[in-house]
N, C-alpha and C positions, 0 to 999 in steps of 0.2 A: 503495499501499499506506499503510498508517492504522500510524501509531506511537503512538496513542495505550494509555492504560494498559487494563486489562481491564474490562469495566464487569462489570455482572450481565446475567444472559445469560437470555429467557427462552425458553419451551418452542420456540416459533417461529425463534427466532435460532438455536439448534442444532439444525445436521442431524446430527450424531452424537455422541451418547454412551457413554462409555465410559467402564467401572467394575472394574477389581481385574481386569482381562484376564489369563488366565494361558495359554499354552501351551507343553506339557509332553510330551517325545518318550521314548514307551520303547523302549531300543536293545541291540541283542542281548548276549546276557550272558556273561560269560567263558568259564562251563562248565555244568553243572547242577545245581552244590549250591552260587550264589548266584543270588539275584533281579535280575530285569535293573535295568541303570543307568536313570537318566531325567534326558533332558537337562533341565534348565529354561530356554527359549529366550526366553519370555517373564514375566515373574514379578511377575506384581498392577500392571498398567499400569492409569493414570486417567487421560484426560483430557477434554475437548468440544471440538471441529470449530464453531467458527461457519460460519455459509450465506453462502456467497461471499469468502470470506476461505482463507490458507493456513498452515496448521498444515508448519513442519517440524519431521521427526525427527535427531536427528544423534549419532551417537557413532561407534566403530572399528566394522571391519567384526566380526562377532560378538556384536554386544549386541542385537541379536534384534528391528532397528529394520525388516527387510525379512516376516520374518515375524509382528510387527503388523500391518502393512500386508496381507496375505494371510488375516489373521484375522477382517479388517474384513471384507473382498470376500467371503466365507465360502469360501476356499477351502484354508483351511486350519483343522481341529477346533478349538476353543479348549478348554481343556480345562477352565475357569470362569472367571468373568464374567457382563457383563453388555454388552451391543451394541444400542444402540437408533439406529436408521437413520431418523429422521422420525422417530420416536418409538412404531418397529416392531421389536421385540425379533428380531435375525435370526437367533438360536439358537433361537428356539423354532417358528422355523412349519417349514411341509415343503417338502420338494426340490420340488413343484411351486409352491407361492406363492412361491420366492425365482426363481424366472424372470421376472416380469415387474418382478422390483425388483431386476435384475439390470441391464435396461436404462439404471437409474438411477446404477448407479454400474459404474466402468471403472476402466483398469489402464493406465498406459505404463509398459513394461520398460524394463531398464539398457541390454540387447544388443539394438541393431535390428536386428541381421541374425539374431540364432538364435530371437528371438521371431518370426520373419515366413519361410511357409512360402514356400521357394523353385521350388516346381514351380506356382505361381499369380502372376498376373498380378498390379502394383498395383493395379489397379481391382478385378479377384475381390476384393483382399485385403478390401479398405476395405467392398466391398460384404455382404461375408460375413456381418456381424452383421444387417444388416435380411435377409437371407435367412432365419436362423437362429430370427431374432425375428416372422418371416412376416410386415413392413412394407413397404408399399405394391404397384405393379404392377411390370414388369419397367421399363418405362419411366420411373417416380417414380423407381427406383433407382441408373436411369444417369443421372440427373437430379442425384440427390441427390449422388450417388459424384463428379458435375464440381463442382456447388459445393463439394464439401469438398478437392477436390484445389486449389482455388484460394483457399479459405477458410488453407488450410495453406502455401501460396506453393509450390504444384507448378503445373506445367503439367498441361491435360484430356489434353493428348495423349499425356503418359507413362504416362497410366493402363495399356496394353497394355504397357511393361517386366516383367522378370522384378527382382526384389531384389537380385541382382548388379549390375546396369546401374546403381543409384541408388550414393551416393557414403553415406557413413555417417550428417551428415545429414540426407540425403534420404530416406532408411530411416528413422527417425525422426518425421520432417514422416509419411511414411506412417505409421507405427504413432498417432501422435498424430491423424492421419483419421479413422483406424477405429475410437479410441476417442470420436472426438464422433460418431458412425455413429449412434446412437441418443438423440442429443439428453439422455446423461447430465445429471445434477444433481453429479454425485460425484466425481473421479478420484484413483487414487493413480500419484501422479507417483516410481516404484520407480529413484532412483539417472540421474534420466531423460539424465544429458548426460557421466558420468562416464566411456565409449567414447567421447567424440566432442573433438576437438583443441580449442582453447580456444578460438582465434576461431570455431568452431562452435557452441560451450557458447552466447555470447553471445546469436546468433541463434535458437536453438530457446529460451533460457530471455526472450528477449523476445516469440518467439510465445507461450508459455504464457500471458505475462502480460495480452498483448492481446487470445487469447482465453478468460480470465476475465475480464477486462473487458469484455468484449463478450455475451457468454453468462450472468456473473453463476456461473461454475464453482465451485465446493468441492475443494481440493485438498487431500490428506495428502502434502507433498514429504518425501521419503527421502533424503540424502546424509551422506557422510562429508565434504564439503568447508563448512568454515562461510565462506567468501567467497562460494560457491554459496545458501546459503540466505541469510546476510545480503541478499541482490539477491532473492529471492521471496516471503521468507516475511513474517506479521504476524507470527504468535507463533510460539515457538520448545521443544522440549523435547528436553533432554539425557536420551538413554540410558547406561545405563552396565552392561554384563553382567545385563539383563533388565530391567532398572526401570528408572524416569524419576527421577535426582536434580538436575533444576535444572527452572524453568518460566514464562515469560517473555514477554513482548512486546521484538522484536527490537533497541528501542530500549535495553530495560532490560539486557539480556543482551548486546551490547557494550560499554555506557559504564560497568556494574558488574555485572559477574560475579560471582557469591557463593560456587558449589559450587567446591571447589580444582580439580576435573578438567575443569568448563568454565572453569575458567582457565587451565588447563595448555594445553588445547586453542585457547582466544583466542590465548595468548601466540604462536604459530605462525604466527597469523594476521597481528597485528599488528606482529611483528617484520621478516617482510617488508614495513610499509610503514615502521616507523620502527626501524632500526638500533640503538638506543637502548636500546630495550626488550629487555631479561633473556627469555627463552626457558626456558621452567618443561616442564626435559623430566624426564618419567615414569620413575620405576624397574621392571624386571621388564613382565611379560606379562599381559594381562587374565587372571584367575585363570578356572578350566573350570569353565564352568556346568555340572556334572555334579553338582560339588564344591566347590560355591561358599563362599566363609569366611564362617565364621559371624559376627553383626554386623554393624558397614558389607562393606559389598560390595569398597569400594573403598579400603579402611584397607591393605591389603600395600602400597599403592603413595603412598600418603597422608602429606605430610610433618607435616600435623597431628595425625595416630591418637597416640589415648591408649589406657588400658587401657577406656573403657565403650565403645571402638567396636567390640573385639573380644566384648563380651558383648552389646548391645545395638544392633538395624538400627533409623536412623534413620527416624523419615516423614517423608511430603514434605508441608511444610508451608509455611504463607502469611508467610512471615519480613520482608516487607512488601508495601504494597496492589499487588498483580498478580503480586506474585511469590515461588516456591515452590523449597523448598530442603529437600531430604535429606540435614543435617547434625545433627551435634550443639552444634558453635560456631560462631560468627559470625567465619566466616573472608573477609568480603566486602569486596572493595578498592577502593579508590578509583575517579572517575572515568578510564579509562585513553585514550579515545579515543571524539571522537564519532559514531557510527554515519553 
């Protein structure tokens, strides 16, 4: 994984371009005389994912990470924004034209048990995408499934077993094999190791990194765990209440975090390594995304908040080369630790 600074990117190097993505959900109104409340799950997110690289989305639960990933896959309808996958506007094409595009983008979900059909064998689960997209003959499909099992570290003889007969790590390997069946270019990894034991997490992360190198895969890696993000991601975007508050490469984020929210998240990770580092504790809970604060949405929990923070929402701006931050003030901390 490269730690080099973000460089200017031509169109061919960017596999996914996201501009001002918004996802809003209309909720049930409390009574007939009030309008429907609007949940602002994703509220103006923009980023690019380089081909063959990994972009990490990190933040607390409910910040909009998973909804962003589902929107990129076309599994959630965006309310606004531009989604360009290999230069093609995903939002403008028909459902029929979306079918071949789905072969190029896949997903690995958080819970490897609930995302597998308990009535199917592991081999049938991995073969399903080949059948749905009418790829190959029956013998070619069987050969492909055997190849995929070997690729993710499973024995071909395990194709006859059912999901409940596997461990959690093995079930996630089945999910990864299914995602690879159609030779995708882009995979959304939505908290793929959070439901696994720590020892198994490392194995799955190493597997994902190896497959990326061998198959030139591009990942959007979603996680709330900065230690995991540090291990696998080239660039990192920190989300808070539906928007990105900081975005840079891995080296910059862990050596010189700028946004107060990022620094609070990192303080917990660094404190575990060095007890001399003081933990930055955030007061209060994340505001309600239905009724977000005026101005800066982080101001209700920020120690640097001033009057302007309640009046003007800060834009995500490049404060230093390749380092973007949404804050009115320069609160950048000195280097804390080498990543």
